C-alpha positions as CSV (number, residue, x, y, z in Angstrom):
1,M,96.9,105.8,103.8
2,L,100.0,104.9,105.8
3,A,103.5,105.8,104.6
4,A,106.7,104.1,105.8
5,I,110.2,105.5,105.3
6,G,113.5,104.4,106.7
7,G,117.1,104.1,105.7
8,V,120.0,101.7,105.9
9,S,123.8,102.0,105.4
10,L,125.8,99.0,104.4
11,K,128.3,97.6,107.0
12,R,130.8,96.8,104.2
13,W,130.9,97.9,100.6
14,Y,131.0,94.3,99.4
15,Y,127.6,93.6,100.9
16,G,126.2,95.9,98.3
17,P,125.3,93.3,95.6
18,E,123.5,91.0,98.0
19,F,121.7,93.8,99.7
20,V,120.6,95.4,96.4
21,W,119.4,92.1,95.1
22,R,117.4,91.4,98.3
23,A,116.0,94.9,98.4
24,R,115.0,94.8,94.8
25,Q,113.0,91.5,95.4
26,A,111.2,93.3,98.3
27,L,110.5,96.3,96.1
28,L,109.0,94.1,93.4
29,Q,106.9,92.4,96.0
30,A,105.6,95.7,97.2
31,R,104.9,97.0,93.8
32,G,103.0,93.8,93.0
33,D,100.7,94.2,96.0
34,P,97.4,95.8,95.1
35,L,97.2,97.5,98.5
36,C,100.6,99.2,98.0
37,L,99.9,102.6,96.5
38,H,103.6,103.5,96.0
39,A,107.0,101.9,96.6
40,D,110.4,103.4,95.9
41,V,114.0,103.0,96.9
42,F,116.5,105.8,96.7
43,P,119.9,107.0,98.0
44,H,120.2,110.2,100.1
45,H,123.2,111.5,102.1
46,G,125.0,108.1,102.2
47,L,121.9,106.1,103.2
48,F,119.6,103.9,101.1
49,F,116.0,104.8,101.8
50,S,112.8,102.9,101.2
51,L,109.5,104.7,101.0
52,S,106.2,102.9,100.6
53,V,102.6,104.0,100.9
54,W,99.9,101.5,101.9
55,H,96.1,101.4,101.9
56,D,96.1,100.7,105.6
57,A,98.2,99.4,108.5
58,E,97.0,95.8,108.0
59,A,98.2,95.8,104.3
60,M,101.6,97.1,105.4
61,L,102.0,94.6,108.2
62,T,101.0,91.7,106.0
63,F,103.7,92.8,103.4
64,A,106.3,93.4,106.2
65,H,106.0,89.9,107.5
66,S,105.9,87.9,104.3
67,G,108.0,86.9,101.3
68,P,111.1,88.8,100.1
69,H,110.6,91.6,102.6
70,R,110.7,89.3,105.5
71,R,113.9,87.7,104.1
72,V,115.6,91.1,103.6
73,V,114.7,92.1,107.1
74,Q,116.2,88.9,108.4
75,A,119.5,89.5,106.5
76,A,119.6,93.2,107.3
77,S,121.4,93.0,110.6
78,R,124.2,91.1,108.9
79,L,124.5,93.4,105.9
80,A,123.6,96.8,107.1
81,D,123.1,99.2,109.9
82,V,119.4,99.9,110.0
83,N,118.5,103.5,110.8
84,E,115.2,104.6,112.2
85,F,112.0,103.6,110.3
86,H,109.0,105.9,110.6
87,H,105.4,105.4,109.8
88,F,103.0,108.3,109.3
89,H,99.4,108.9,108.0
90,C,99.0,110.8,104.8
91,I,96.2,111.8,102.5
92,A,98.3,111.6,99.3
93,V,101.5,109.9,98.3
94,P,104.3,112.1,99.6
95,S,107.2,113.1,97.5
96,R,110.7,111.8,98.5
97,R,111.5,115.3,99.8
98,Q,108.3,115.5,101.9
99,A,108.8,112.0,103.3
100,L,112.5,112.7,104.1
101,Q,111.4,115.9,105.9
102,V,109.0,113.9,108.1
103,W,111.7,111.3,108.7
104,C,114.3,113.9,109.7
105,Q,111.9,115.6,112.1
106,H,111.1,112.3,113.7
107,V,114.7,111.3,114.1
108,Q,115.6,114.8,115.5
109,A,112.7,114.6,118.0
110,A,113.9,111.1,119.2
111,E,117.4,112.4,119.9
């Protein structure tokens, strides 16, 4: 399994409704994919995080480059500051806390 976690912060508060709508469409796309084992969006310390777990890298990449997810990525640079996204292998779906720990370790290591 392959997990992906990353966060964004809105550039302006009034971009919120558009970003939430676009992110929700991508979340529904992920949840409807039979190769997506888990998909979640949640706030943490002023950022909006997405966490998804995929059967394999091919499934994740197919999702990432299609449909609503592709469109939210295209709009993201206009609406939000995209923080680091990190991918990691896992043997079970990590909790939010576990995924955030891995993300924080990766971001600190990159600094």
